C-alpha positions as CSV (number, residue, x, y, z in Angstrom):
1,M,0.0,0.0,0.0
2,P,1.5,3.3,-1.0
3,Y,2.3,5.9,1.6
4,K,-0.1,8.9,1.6
5,E,1.1,12.1,3.1
6,A,-1.4,13.8,5.2
7,K,-2.4,17.3,4.2
8,V,-1.1,19.7,6.7
9,E,-2.9,22.9,7.2
10,K,-1.0,25.9,8.4
11,L,-1.8,27.5,11.7
12,Y,-0.5,31.0,10.8
13,Y,-0.2,32.9,7.5
14,S,2.1,35.8,6.8
15,I,0.7,39.1,5.5
16,G,2.3,38.3,2.1
17,E,0.5,35.0,1.9
18,V,-2.8,36.6,2.8
19,A,-2.3,39.3,0.3
20,K,-1.6,36.7,-2.4
21,M,-4.7,34.7,-1.5
22,F,-6.9,37.8,-2.2
23,D,-4.7,39.2,-5.0
24,V,-4.3,42.6,-3.2
25,N,-1.5,44.6,-1.8
26,T,-0.2,44.0,1.7
27,S,-1.1,47.7,2.5
28,L,-4.8,46.8,2.0
29,I,-4.5,43.9,4.4
30,R,-2.9,46.2,7.0
31,F,-5.6,48.9,6.4
32,W,-8.4,46.4,6.8
33,E,-6.8,45.1,10.0
34,K,-7.0,48.6,11.4
35,E,-10.5,49.2,10.2
36,F,-12.1,46.0,11.2
37,D,-11.7,45.0,14.9
38,I,-12.6,41.3,14.2
39,I,-9.2,40.9,12.6
40,K,-6.6,40.4,15.3
41,P,-3.4,38.9,14.0
42,K,-0.7,37.7,16.4
43,K,2.7,39.3,16.1
44,N,6.0,37.6,16.6
45,K,9.0,39.1,18.3
46,K,10.0,40.9,15.1
47,G,6.5,42.4,14.9
48,N,5.5,40.4,11.8
49,R,1.8,39.8,11.6
50,L,0.6,36.2,11.8
51,F,-2.9,35.6,10.6
52,T,-5.0,32.6,11.8
53,K,-7.6,30.7,9.8
54,T,-10.3,32.7,11.5
55,D,-8.7,35.9,10.4
56,I,-8.6,34.5,6.8
57,D,-12.3,33.6,7.0
58,N,-13.1,37.2,8.2
59,F,-11.0,38.6,5.3
60,H,-13.1,36.5,2.9
61,I,-16.3,38.0,4.3
62,I,-14.8,41.6,4.2
63,F,-13.5,41.0,0.7
64,H,-16.9,39.7,-0.4
65,L,-18.8,42.7,1.0
66,V,-16.3,45.4,-0.1
67,K,-14.9,44.1,-3.4
68,E,-17.6,41.8,-4.8
69,Q,-20.8,43.5,-3.5
70,G,-19.4,47.0,-3.7
71,M,-20.2,48.1,-0.1
72,T,-18.4,51.0,1.5
73,L,-16.1,50.3,4.4
74,K,-18.6,52.0,6.7
75,G,-21.4,49.8,5.4
76,A,-19.4,46.6,5.7
77,K,-18.4,47.5,9.3
78,K,-22.0,48.1,10.2
79,K,-23.1,44.9,8.6
80,M,-20.4,42.9,10.4
81,K,-21.2,44.5,13.8
82,E,-25.0,44.3,13.6
83,N,-25.4,40.9,12.0
84,K,-22.1,38.9,11.8
85,E,-23.7,35.5,12.1
86,D,-26.2,36.2,9.3
87,T,-23.4,37.7,7.1
88,E,-21.2,34.6,7.6
89,H,-24.1,32.3,6.9
90,N,-25.0,34.1,3.7
91,F,-21.4,34.2,2.6
92,K,-21.1,30.4,3.1
93,I,-24.2,29.8,1.1
94,I,-23.0,32.0,-1.7
95,R,-19.6,30.2,-1.8
96,S,-21.3,26.8,-1.8
97,L,-23.6,27.8,-4.7
98,E,-20.5,29.1,-6.6
99,N,-18.8,25.8,-6.1
100,I,-21.8,23.9,-7.3
101,K,-22.1,26.1,-10.3
102,G,-18.4,25.5,-11.1
103,M,-18.8,21.7,-10.8
104,L,-21.9,21.8,-13.1
105,T,-20.1,24.0,-15.6
106,D,-17.2,21.5,-15.6
107,L,-19.7,18.6,-16.2
108,V,-21.2,20.4,-19.2
109,S,-18.0,21.3,-20.9
């Protein structure tokens, strides 16, 4: 039986890795960190930001609200504060539907 390597998920991501995930500049990541209090990266002794999976998930929601839906930062902050659970739930539904659409498109082509 061949050896299967277990997929290892990282605990922390650097600011460069996060910026690459969203195809944005690191300055935007730092700006959103200051603007949204739900993003709280840990910092190492050098002061480098280390983002967790939870931070990445929050970035996904913020990115969706600001970049994909065209909300203002003020509107996105308000939505995240007032109704975070609903916003997260809606985001997950949208992503699931997008994944299903992608799979169906692959089947057709």
